[in-house]
PDB file of N, CA, C and O in Angstrom:
ATOM      1  N   MET A   1       0.845  -1.186   0.000  1.00  0.00           N
ATOM      2  CA  MET A   1       0.000   0.000   0.000  1.00  0.00           C
ATOM      3  C   MET A   1       0.888   1.246   0.000  1.00  0.00           C
ATOM      4  O   MET A   1       1.906   1.301   0.691  1.00  0.00           O
ATOM      5  N   ASP A   2       0.488   2.227  -0.777  1.00  0.00           N
ATOM      6  CA  ASP A   2       1.188   3.509  -0.781  1.00  0.00           C
ATOM      7  C   ASP A   2       0.520   4.438   0.222  1.00  0.00           C
ATOM      8  O   ASP A   2      -0.706   4.535   0.286  1.00  0.00           O
ATOM      9  N   ILE A   3       1.352   5.118   1.003  1.00  0.00           N
ATOM     10  CA  ILE A   3       0.875   6.004   2.059  1.00  0.00           C
ATOM     11  C   ILE A   3       1.342   7.426   1.759  1.00  0.00           C
ATOM     12  O   ILE A   3       2.513   7.648   1.449  1.00  0.00           O
ATOM     13  N   TYR A   4       0.427   8.384   1.851  1.00  0.00           N
ATOM     14  CA  TYR A   4       0.756   9.803   1.731  1.00  0.00           C
ATOM     15  C   TYR A   4       1.094  10.331   3.124  1.00  0.00           C
ATOM     16  O   TYR A   4       0.375  10.075   4.090  1.00  0.00           O
ATOM     17  N   VAL A   5       2.196  11.068   3.212  1.00  0.00           N
ATOM     18  CA  VAL A   5       2.602  11.672   4.485  1.00  0.00           C
ATOM     19  C   VAL A   5       2.770  13.168   4.257  1.00  0.00           C
ATOM     20  O   VAL A   5       3.671  13.593   3.534  1.00  0.00           O
ATOM     21  N   GLY A   6       1.905  13.961   4.874  1.00  0.00           N
ATOM     22  CA  GLY A   6       1.949  15.410   4.698  1.00  0.00           C
ATOM     23  C   GLY A   6       2.378  16.126   5.964  1.00  0.00           C
ATOM     24  O   GLY A   6       2.412  15.545   7.049  1.00  0.00           O
ATOM     25  N   ASN A   7       2.706  17.408   5.802  1.00  0.00           N
ATOM     26  CA  ASN A   7       3.130  18.289   6.888  1.00  0.00           C
ATOM     27  C   ASN A   7       4.432  17.800   7.530  1.00  0.00           C
ATOM     28  O   ASN A   7       4.625  17.910   8.741  1.00  0.00           O
ATOM     29  N   LEU A   8       5.320  17.257   6.689  1.00  0.00           N
ATOM     30  CA  LEU A   8       6.617  16.779   7.179  1.00  0.00           C
ATOM     31  C   LEU A   8       7.494  17.940   7.623  1.00  0.00           C
ATOM     32  O   LEU A   8       7.420  19.027   7.050  1.00  0.00           O
ATOM     33  N   PRO A   9       8.325  17.720   8.643  1.00  0.00           N
ATOM     34  CA  PRO A   9       9.305  18.747   9.010  1.00  0.00           C
ATOM     35  C   PRO A   9      10.251  18.969   7.825  1.00  0.00           C
ATOM     36  O   PRO A   9      10.571  18.030   7.096  1.00  0.00           O
ATOM     37  N   TRP A  10      10.691  20.201   7.639  1.00  0.00           N
ATOM     38  CA  TRP A  10      11.562  20.524   6.497  1.00  0.00           C
ATOM     39  C   TRP A  10      12.891  19.775   6.574  1.00  0.00           C
ATOM     40  O   TRP A  10      13.539  19.555   5.551  1.00  0.00           O
ATOM     41  N   SER A  11      13.298  19.382   7.784  1.00  0.00           N
ATOM     42  CA  SER A  11      14.596  18.749   7.979  1.00  0.00           C
ATOM     43  C   SER A  11      14.617  17.262   7.632  1.00  0.00           C
ATOM     44  O   SER A  11      15.697  16.683   7.517  1.00  0.00           O
ATOM     45  N   ILE A  12      13.459  16.630   7.462  1.00  0.00           N
ATOM     46  CA  ILE A  12      13.436  15.182   7.260  1.00  0.00           C
ATOM     47  C   ILE A  12      13.819  14.820   5.821  1.00  0.00           C
ATOM     48  O   ILE A  12      13.440  15.504   4.871  1.00  0.00           O
ATOM     49  N   ASP A  13      14.581  13.726   5.686  1.00  0.00           N
ATOM     50  CA  ASP A  13      14.969  13.239   4.361  1.00  0.00           C
ATOM     51  C   ASP A  13      14.386  11.837   4.159  1.00  0.00           C
ATOM     52  O   ASP A  13      13.642  11.342   5.006  1.00  0.00           O
ATOM     53  N   ASP A  14      14.726  11.204   3.038  1.00  0.00           N
ATOM     54  CA  ASP A  14      14.179   9.877   2.728  1.00  0.00           C
ATOM     55  C   ASP A  14      14.475   8.873   3.846  1.00  0.00           C
ATOM     56  O   ASP A  14      13.595   8.110   4.246  1.00  0.00           O
ATOM     57  N   ASP A  15      15.714   8.873   4.348  1.00  0.00           N
ATOM     58  CA  ASP A  15      16.096   7.932   5.403  1.00  0.00           C
ATOM     59  C   ASP A  15      15.318   8.188   6.693  1.00  0.00           C
ATOM     60  O   ASP A  15      14.883   7.249   7.360  1.00  0.00           O
ATOM     61  N   GLY A  16      15.149   9.448   7.033  1.00  0.00           N
ATOM     62  CA  GLY A  16      14.396   9.800   8.238  1.00  0.00           C
ATOM     63  C   GLY A  16      12.945   9.363   8.141  1.00  0.00           C
ATOM     64  O   GLY A  16      12.363   8.881   9.112  1.00  0.00           O
ATOM     65  N   LEU A  17      12.370   9.534   6.962  1.00  0.00           N
ATOM     66  CA  LEU A  17      10.988   9.120   6.728  1.00  0.00           C
ATOM     67  C   LEU A  17      10.871   7.598   6.842  1.00  0.00           C
ATOM     68  O   LEU A  17       9.926   7.083   7.439  1.00  0.00           O
ATOM     69  N   LYS A  18      11.832   6.895   6.269  1.00  0.00           N
ATOM     70  CA  LYS A  18      11.834   5.430   6.337  1.00  0.00           C
ATOM     71  C   LYS A  18      11.936   4.960   7.788  1.00  0.00           C
ATOM     72  O   LYS A  18      11.211   4.054   8.198  1.00  0.00           O
ATOM     73  N   GLN A  19      12.825   5.566   8.558  1.00  0.00           N
ATOM     74  CA  GLN A  19      13.005   5.180   9.963  1.00  0.00           C
ATOM     75  C   GLN A  19      11.721   5.397  10.764  1.00  0.00           C
ATOM     76  O   GLN A  19      11.366   4.581  11.615  1.00  0.00           O
ATOM     77  N   LEU A  20      11.040   6.489  10.488  1.00  0.00           N
ATOM     78  CA  LEU A  20       9.792   6.799  11.185  1.00  0.00           C
ATOM     79  C   LEU A  20       8.760   5.681  11.002  1.00  0.00           C
ATOM     80  O   LEU A  20       8.050   5.323  11.942  1.00  0.00           O
ATOM     81  N   PHE A  21       8.685   5.138   9.789  1.00  0.00           N
ATOM     82  CA  PHE A  21       7.685   4.118   9.478  1.00  0.00           C
ATOM     83  C   PHE A  21       8.163   2.701   9.791  1.00  0.00           C
ATOM     84  O   PHE A  21       7.334   1.808   9.966  1.00  0.00           O
ATOM     85  N   GLU A  22       9.467   2.471   9.865  1.00  0.00           N
ATOM     86  CA  GLU A  22       9.987   1.127  10.141  1.00  0.00           C
ATOM     87  C   GLU A  22       9.589   0.615  11.518  1.00  0.00           C
ATOM     88  O   GLU A  22       9.618  -0.592  11.759  1.00  0.00           O
ATOM     89  N   GLU A  23       9.220   1.509  12.419  1.00  0.00           N
ATOM     90  CA  GLU A  23       8.748   1.086  13.736  1.00  0.00           C
ATOM     91  C   GLU A  23       7.458   0.279  13.628  1.00  0.00           C
ATOM     92  O   GLU A  23       7.086  -0.423  14.568  1.00  0.00           O
ATOM     93  N   HIS A  24       6.775   0.375  12.490  1.00  0.00           N
ATOM     94  CA  HIS A  24       5.470  -0.263  12.321  1.00  0.00           C
ATOM     95  C   HIS A  24       5.491  -1.407  11.315  1.00  0.00           C
ATOM     96  O   HIS A  24       4.458  -2.030  11.072  1.00  0.00           O
ATOM     97  N   GLY A  25       6.646  -1.690  10.730  1.00  0.00           N
ATOM     98  CA  GLY A  25       6.752  -2.788   9.765  1.00  0.00           C
ATOM     99  C   GLY A  25       7.789  -2.493   8.708  1.00  0.00           C
ATOM    100  O   GLY A  25       8.420  -1.437   8.710  1.00  0.00           O
ATOM    101  N   GLU A  26       7.956  -3.444   7.802  1.00  0.00           N
ATOM    102  CA  GLU A  26       8.964  -3.311   6.755  1.00  0.00           C
ATOM    103  C   GLU A  26       8.530  -2.277   5.712  1.00  0.00           C
ATOM    104  O   GLU A  26       7.407  -2.303   5.210  1.00  0.00           O
ATOM    105  N   VAL A  27       9.454  -1.371   5.406  1.00  0.00           N
ATOM    106  CA  VAL A  27       9.197  -0.310   4.431  1.00  0.00           C
ATOM    107  C   VAL A  27       9.882  -0.684   3.123  1.00  0.00           C
ATOM    108  O   VAL A  27      11.092  -0.908   3.100  1.00  0.00           O
ATOM    109  N   SER A  28       9.121  -0.754   2.038  1.00  0.00           N
ATOM    110  CA  SER A  28       9.748  -1.083   0.758  1.00  0.00           C
ATOM    111  C   SER A  28      10.309   0.156   0.065  1.00  0.00           C
ATOM    112  O   SER A  28      11.271   0.052  -0.697  1.00  0.00           O
ATOM    113  N   SER A  29       9.720   1.328   0.317  1.00  0.00           N
ATOM    114  CA  SER A  29      10.299   2.575  -0.193  1.00  0.00           C
ATOM    115  C   SER A  29       9.760   3.762   0.596  1.00  0.00           C
ATOM    116  O   SER A  29       8.647   3.733   1.122  1.00  0.00           O
ATOM    117  N   ALA A  30      10.579   4.805   0.664  1.00  0.00           N
ATOM    118  CA  ALA A  30      10.184   6.054   1.329  1.00  0.00           C
ATOM    119  C   ALA A  30      10.814   7.201   0.548  1.00  0.00           C
ATOM    120  O   ALA A  30      12.021   7.203   0.308  1.00  0.00           O
ATOM    121  N   LYS A  31      10.006   8.168   0.154  1.00  0.00           N
ATOM    122  CA  LYS A  31      10.491   9.264  -0.687  1.00  0.00           C
ATOM    123  C   LYS A  31       9.886  10.588  -0.243  1.00  0.00           C
ATOM    124  O   LYS A  31       8.666  10.754  -0.225  1.00  0.00           O
ATOM    125  N   VAL A  32      10.755  11.527   0.114  1.00  0.00           N
ATOM    126  CA  VAL A  32      10.322  12.896   0.398  1.00  0.00           C
ATOM    127  C   VAL A  32      10.339  13.632  -0.935  1.00  0.00           C
ATOM    128  O   VAL A  32      11.343  13.592  -1.647  1.00  0.00           O
ATOM    129  N   ILE A  33       9.251  14.298  -1.281  1.00  0.00           N
ATOM    130  CA  ILE A  33       9.156  15.015  -2.550  1.00  0.00           C
ATOM    131  C   ILE A  33       9.872  16.361  -2.422  1.00  0.00           C
ATOM    132  O   ILE A  33       9.653  17.115  -1.474  1.00  0.00           O
ATOM    133  N   LYS A  34      10.740  16.640  -3.411  1.00  0.00           N
ATOM    134  CA  LYS A  34      11.540  17.868  -3.370  1.00  0.00           C
ATOM    135  C   LYS A  34      11.230  18.761  -4.556  1.00  0.00           C
ATOM    136  O   LYS A  34      10.836  18.295  -5.625  1.00  0.00           O
ATOM    137  N   ASP A  35      11.417  20.053  -4.344  1.00  0.00           N
ATOM    138  CA  ASP A  35      11.258  21.039  -5.394  1.00  0.00           C
ATOM    139  C   ASP A  35      12.363  20.842  -6.433  1.00  0.00           C
ATOM    140  O   ASP A  35      13.530  20.709  -6.066  1.00  0.00           O
ATOM    141  N   ARG A  36      12.023  20.823  -7.693  1.00  0.00           N
ATOM    142  CA  ARG A  36      13.013  20.589  -8.755  1.00  0.00           C
ATOM    143  C   ARG A  36      14.075  21.679  -8.817  1.00  0.00           C
ATOM    144  O   ARG A  36      15.247  21.391  -9.062  1.00  0.00           O
ATOM    145  N   GLU A  37      13.680  22.905  -8.600  1.00  0.00           N
ATOM    146  CA  GLU A  37      14.615  24.021  -8.751  1.00  0.00           C
ATOM    147  C   GLU A  37      15.520  24.212  -7.544  1.00  0.00           C
ATOM    148  O   GLU A  37      16.715  24.462  -7.699  1.00  0.00           O
ATOM    149  N   THR A  38      14.956  24.095  -6.332  1.00  0.00           N
ATOM    150  CA  THR A  38      15.738  24.388  -5.127  1.00  0.00           C
ATOM    151  C   THR A  38      16.246  23.126  -4.431  1.00  0.00           C
ATOM    152  O   THR A  38      17.125  23.209  -3.573  1.00  0.00           O
ATOM    153  N   ASN A  39      15.704  21.959  -4.787  1.00  0.00           N
ATOM    154  CA  ASN A  39      16.040  20.680  -4.153  1.00  0.00           C
ATOM    155  C   ASN A  39      15.695  20.648  -2.667  1.00  0.00           C
ATOM    156  O   ASN A  39      16.247  19.842  -1.917  1.00  0.00           O
ATOM    157  N   ARG A  40      14.790  21.516  -2.242  1.00  0.00           N
ATOM    158  CA  ARG A  40      14.330  21.522  -0.848  1.00  0.00           C
ATOM    159  C   ARG A  40      13.030  20.745  -0.744  1.00  0.00           C
ATOM    160  O   ARG A  40      12.263  20.666  -1.704  1.00  0.00           O
ATOM    161  N   SER A  41      12.789  20.177   0.419  1.00  0.00           N
ATOM    162  CA  SER A  41      11.573  19.409   0.664  1.00  0.00           C
ATOM    163  C   SER A  41      10.341  20.261   0.399  1.00  0.00           C
ATOM    164  O   SER A  41      10.321  21.455   0.698  1.00  0.00           O
ATOM    165  N   ARG A  42       9.320  19.636  -0.164  1.00  0.00           N
ATOM    166  CA  ARG A  42       8.040  20.320  -0.366  1.00  0.00           C
ATOM    167  C   ARG A  42       7.093  20.051   0.792  1.00  0.00           C
ATOM    168  O   ARG A  42       5.952  20.514   0.787  1.00  0.00           O
ATOM    169  N   GLY A  43       7.574  19.287   1.807  1.00  0.00           N
ATOM    170  CA  GLY A  43       6.779  19.084   3.014  1.00  0.00           C
ATOM    171  C   GLY A  43       5.875  17.868   2.990  1.00  0.00           C
ATOM    172  O   GLY A  43       5.047  17.687   3.883  1.00  0.00           O
ATOM    173  N   PHE A  44       6.030  17.023   1.962  1.00  0.00           N
ATOM    174  CA  PHE A  44       5.252  15.792   1.932  1.00  0.00           C
ATOM    175  C   PHE A  44       6.053  14.693   1.255  1.00  0.00           C
ATOM    176  O   PHE A  44       7.075  14.943   0.615  1.00  0.00           O
ATOM    177  N   GLY A  45       5.561  13.465   1.413  1.00  0.00           N
ATOM    178  CA  GLY A  45       6.252  12.336   0.812  1.00  0.00           C
ATOM    179  C   GLY A  45       5.345  11.125   0.738  1.00  0.00           C
ATOM    180  O   GLY A  45       4.163  11.188   1.074  1.00  0.00           O
ATOM    181  N   PHE A  46       5.929  10.012   0.287  1.00  0.00           N
ATOM    182  CA  PHE A  46       5.185   8.774   0.127  1.00  0.00           C
ATOM    183  C   PHE A  46       5.993   7.607   0.679  1.00  0.00           C
ATOM    184  O   PHE A  46       7.217   7.572   0.557  1.00  0.00           O
ATOM    185  N   VAL A  47       5.295   6.656   1.285  1.00  0.00           N
ATOM    186  CA  VAL A  47       5.918   5.460   1.841  1.00  0.00           C
ATOM    187  C   VAL A  47       5.147   4.258   1.317  1.00  0.00           C
ATOM    188  O   VAL A  47       3.919   4.291   1.240  1.00  0.00           O
ATOM    189  N   SER A  48       5.866   3.190   0.953  1.00  0.00           N
ATOM    190  CA  SER A  48       5.228   1.937   0.539  1.00  0.00           C
ATOM    191  C   SER A  48       5.513   0.859   1.564  1.00  0.00           C
ATOM    192  O   SER A  48       6.661   0.640   1.951  1.00  0.00           O
ATOM    193  N   MET A  49       4.450   0.182   2.004  1.00  0.00           N
ATOM    194  CA  MET A  49       4.542  -0.902   2.985  1.00  0.00           C
ATOM    195  C   MET A  49       3.485  -1.946   2.623  1.00  0.00           C
ATOM    196  O   MET A  49       2.601  -1.689   1.807  1.00  0.00           O
ATOM    197  N   ASP A  50       3.588  -3.143   3.249  1.00  0.00           N
ATOM    198  CA  ASP A  50       2.504  -4.109   3.032  1.00  0.00           C
ATOM    199  C   ASP A  50       1.256  -3.595   3.759  1.00  0.00           C
ATOM    200  O   ASP A  50       1.347  -2.767   4.666  1.00  0.00           O
ATOM    201  N   ASP A  51       0.099  -4.098   3.348  1.00  0.00           N
ATOM    202  CA  ASP A  51      -1.179  -3.540   3.799  1.00  0.00           C
ATOM    203  C   ASP A  51      -1.367  -3.539   5.318  1.00  0.00           C
ATOM    204  O   ASP A  51      -1.807  -2.538   5.882  1.00  0.00           O
ATOM    205  N   ASP A  52      -1.039  -4.653   5.986  1.00  0.00           N
ATOM    206  CA  ASP A  52      -1.247  -4.719   7.439  1.00  0.00           C
ATOM    207  C   ASP A  52      -0.380  -3.705   8.177  1.00  0.00           C
ATOM    208  O   ASP A  52      -0.857  -2.998   9.064  1.00  0.00           O
ATOM    209  N   ALA A  53       0.897  -3.639   7.805  1.00  0.00           N
ATOM    210  CA  ALA A  53       1.812  -2.688   8.439  1.00  0.00           C
ATOM    211  C   ALA A  53       1.388  -1.257   8.128  1.00  0.00           C
ATOM    212  O   ALA A  53       1.494  -0.373   8.978  1.00  0.00           O
ATOM    213  N   ALA A  54       0.912  -1.035   6.919  1.00  0.00           N
ATOM    214  CA  ALA A  54       0.483   0.305   6.510  1.00  0.00           C
ATOM    215  C   ALA A  54      -0.698   0.775   7.349  1.00  0.00           C
ATOM    216  O   ALA A  54      -0.724   1.922   7.795  1.00  0.00           O
ATOM    217  N   GLU A  55      -1.669  -0.096   7.566  1.00  0.00           N
ATOM    218  CA  GLU A  55      -2.840   0.275   8.381  1.00  0.00           C
ATOM    219  C   GLU A  55      -2.411   0.654   9.798  1.00  0.00           C
ATOM    220  O   GLU A  55      -2.903   1.629  10.365  1.00  0.00           O
ATOM    221  N   THR A  56      -1.488  -0.128  10.361  1.00  0.00           N
ATOM    222  CA  THR A  56      -0.973   0.155  11.703  1.00  0.00           C
ATOM    223  C   THR A  56      -0.235   1.493  11.719  1.00  0.00           C
ATOM    224  O   THR A  56      -0.442   2.307  12.619  1.00  0.00           O
ATOM    225  N   ALA A  57       0.617   1.717  10.733  1.00  0.00           N
ATOM    226  CA  ALA A  57       1.388   2.961  10.663  1.00  0.00           C
ATOM    227  C   ALA A  57       0.472   4.173  10.511  1.00  0.00           C
ATOM    228  O   ALA A  57       0.683   5.196  11.163  1.00  0.00           O
ATOM    229  N   ILE A  58      -0.539   4.064   9.659  1.00  0.00           N
ATOM    230  CA  ILE A  58      -1.469   5.178   9.441  1.00  0.00           C
ATOM    231  C   ILE A  58      -2.178   5.528  10.742  1.00  0.00           C
ATOM    232  O   ILE A  58      -2.243   6.697  11.123  1.00  0.00           O
ATOM    233  N   SER A  59      -2.709   4.518  11.425  1.00  0.00           N
ATOM    234  CA  SER A  59      -3.453   4.813  12.654  1.00  0.00           C
ATOM    235  C   SER A  59      -2.536   5.327  13.764  1.00  0.00           C
ATOM    236  O   SER A  59      -2.964   6.130  14.593  1.00  0.00           O
ATOM    237  N   SER A  60      -1.291   4.879  13.790  1.00  0.00           N
ATOM    238  CA  SER A  60      -0.361   5.319  14.835  1.00  0.00           C
ATOM    239  C   SER A  60       0.235   6.697  14.576  1.00  0.00           C
ATOM    240  O   SER A  60       0.424   7.482  15.506  1.00  0.00           O
ATOM    241  N   LEU A  61       0.530   6.991  13.307  1.00  0.00           N
ATOM    242  CA  LEU A  61       1.283   8.208  13.001  1.00  0.00           C
ATOM    243  C   LEU A  61       0.428   9.403  12.588  1.00  0.00           C
ATOM    244  O   LEU A  61       0.892  10.539  12.676  1.00  0.00           O
ATOM    245  N   ASP A  62      -0.803   9.180  12.144  1.00  0.00           N
ATOM    246  CA  ASP A  62      -1.639  10.312  11.728  1.00  0.00           C
ATOM    247  C   ASP A  62      -1.885  11.227  12.923  1.00  0.00           C
ATOM    248  O   ASP A  62      -2.403  10.788  13.950  1.00  0.00           O
ATOM    249  N   GLY A  63      -1.515  12.492  12.787  1.00  0.00           N
ATOM    250  CA  GLY A  63      -1.702  13.464  13.857  1.00  0.00           C
ATOM    251  C   GLY A  63      -0.554  13.517  14.853  1.00  0.00           C
ATOM    252  O   GLY A  63      -0.527  14.390  15.719  1.00  0.00           O
ATOM    253  N   SER A  64       0.398  12.586  14.738  1.00  0.00           N
ATOM    254  CA  SER A  64       1.522  12.585  15.684  1.00  0.00           C
ATOM    255  C   SER A  64       2.472  13.742  15.375  1.00  0.00           C
ATOM    256  O   SER A  64       2.549  14.211  14.239  1.00  0.00           O
ATOM    257  N   GLU A  65       3.188  14.189  16.396  1.00  0.00           N
ATOM    258  CA  GLU A  65       4.077  15.341  16.243  1.00  0.00           C
ATOM    259  C   GLU A  65       5.508  14.889  15.989  1.00  0.00           C
ATOM    260  O   GLU A  65       6.044  14.050  16.713  1.00  0.00           O
ATOM    261  N   VAL A  66       6.120  15.456  14.951  1.00  0.00           N
ATOM    262  CA  VAL A  66       7.524  15.215  14.630  1.00  0.00           C
ATOM    263  C   VAL A  66       8.161  16.580  14.424  1.00  0.00           C
ATOM    264  O   VAL A  66       7.746  17.337  13.547  1.00  0.00           O
ATOM    265  N   ASP A  67       9.162  16.893  15.225  1.00  0.00           N
ATOM    266  CA  ASP A  67       9.854  18.191  15.148  1.00  0.00           C
ATOM    267  C   ASP A  67       8.879  19.368  15.126  1.00  0.00           C
ATOM    268  O   ASP A  67       9.053  20.314  14.358  1.00  0.00           O
ATOM    269  N   GLY A  68       7.853  19.300  15.976  1.00  0.00           N
ATOM    270  CA  GLY A  68       6.919  20.411  16.113  1.00  0.00           C
ATOM    271  C   GLY A  68       5.829  20.479  15.061  1.00  0.00           C
ATOM    272  O   GLY A  68       5.054  21.436  15.040  1.00  0.00           O
ATOM    273  N   ARG A  69       5.753  19.486  14.188  1.00  0.00           N
ATOM    274  CA  ARG A  69       4.713  19.489  13.145  1.00  0.00           C
ATOM    275  C   ARG A  69       3.848  18.247  13.277  1.00  0.00           C
ATOM    276  O   ARG A  69       4.364  17.147  13.476  1.00  0.00           O
ATOM    277  N   ASN A  70       2.534  18.414  13.168  1.00  0.00           N
ATOM    278  CA  ASN A  70       1.606  17.281  13.249  1.00  0.00           C
ATOM    279  C   ASN A  70       1.450  16.658  11.868  1.00  0.00           C
ATOM    280  O   ASN A  70       0.979  17.303  10.932  1.00  0.00           O
ATOM    281  N   LEU A  71       1.851  15.395  11.755  1.00  0.00           N
ATOM    282  CA  LEU A  71       1.810  14.701  10.466  1.00  0.00           C
ATOM    283  C   LEU A  71       0.381  14.423  10.029  1.00  0.00           C
ATOM    284  O   LEU A  71      -0.511  14.202  10.848  1.00  0.00           O
ATOM    285  N   LYS A  72       0.188  14.441   8.711  1.00  0.00           N
ATOM    286  CA  LYS A  72      -1.065  13.978   8.103  1.00  0.00           C
ATOM    287  C   LYS A  72      -0.695  12.714   7.357  1.00  0.00           C
ATOM    288  O   LYS A  72       0.073  12.751   6.396  1.00  0.00           O
ATOM    289  N   VAL A  73      -1.248  11.588   7.805  1.00  0.00           N
ATOM    290  CA  VAL A  73      -0.883  10.296   7.209  1.00  0.00           C
ATOM    291  C   VAL A  73      -2.159   9.581   6.790  1.00  0.00           C
ATOM    292  O   VAL A  73      -3.055   9.358   7.604  1.00  0.00           O
ATOM    293  N   ASN A  74      -2.232   9.219   5.494  1.00  0.00           N
ATOM    294  CA  ASN A  74      -3.380   8.454   5.034  1.00  0.00           C
ATOM    295  C   ASN A  74      -3.017   7.665   3.780  1.00  0.00           C
ATOM    296  O   ASN A  74      -1.945   7.845   3.201  1.00  0.00           O
ATOM    297  N   LYS A  75      -3.922   6.796   3.379  1.00  0.00           N
ATOM    298  CA  LYS A  75      -3.714   5.988   2.191  1.00  0.00           C
ATOM    299  C   LYS A  75      -3.630   6.901   0.979  1.00  0.00           C
ATOM    300  O   LYS A  75      -4.476   7.774   0.786  1.00  0.00           O
ATOM    301  N   SER A  76      -2.606   6.693   0.169  1.00  0.00           N
ATOM    302  CA  SER A  76      -2.421   7.522  -1.017  1.00  0.00           C
ATOM    303  C   SER A  76      -3.544   7.272  -2.002  1.00  0.00           C
ATOM    304  O   SER A  76      -3.947   6.131  -2.230  1.00  0.00           O
ATOM    305  N   LYS A  77      -4.039   8.341  -2.579  1.00  0.00           N
ATOM    306  CA  LYS A  77      -5.112   8.211  -3.557  1.00  0.00           C
ATOM    307  C   LYS A  77      -4.583   7.830  -4.921  1.00  0.00           C
ATOM    308  O   LYS A  77      -5.357   7.461  -5.805  1.00  0.00           O
ATOM    309  N   GLY A  78      -3.272   7.914  -5.109  1.00  0.00           N
ATOM    310  CA  GLY A  78      -2.659   7.534  -6.379  1.00  0.00           C
ATOM    311  C   GLY A  78      -2.848   8.585  -7.441  1.00  0.00           C
ATOM    312  O   GLY A  78      -3.504   9.605  -7.229  1.00  0.00           O
ATOM    313  N   LYS A  79      -2.260   8.317  -8.586  1.00  0.00           N
ATOM    314  CA  LYS A  79      -2.367   9.254  -9.722  1.00  0.00           C
ATOM    315  C   LYS A  79      -3.562   8.877 -10.569  1.00  0.00           C
ATOM    316  O   LYS A  79      -3.775   7.707 -10.884  1.00  0.00           O
ATOM    317  N   SER A  80      -4.348   9.891 -10.937  1.00  0.00           N
ATOM    318  CA  SER A  80      -5.505   9.577 -11.766  1.00  0.00           C
ATOM    319  C   SER A  80      -5.377  10.163 -13.143  1.00  0.00           C
ATOM    320  O   SER A  80      -6.271   9.991 -13.973  1.00  0.00           O
TER     321      SER A  80
END
């Protein structure tokens, strides 16, 4: 399952995002989306995990505080 993670702290990178979710299960990929021109975080990212671990991670991390910011975590709606 792909998970959308919003309101990320500006300081977090791909590895930090992966570590945050690894507490809830195996992470197959974690990517913080960056601005093409400045290479700075855009404040959101995506994580891929198996469905059971993803459900646990979503319920545990949605609304949790990381570096003073409350995360928004939910199932990714995908590209349409």
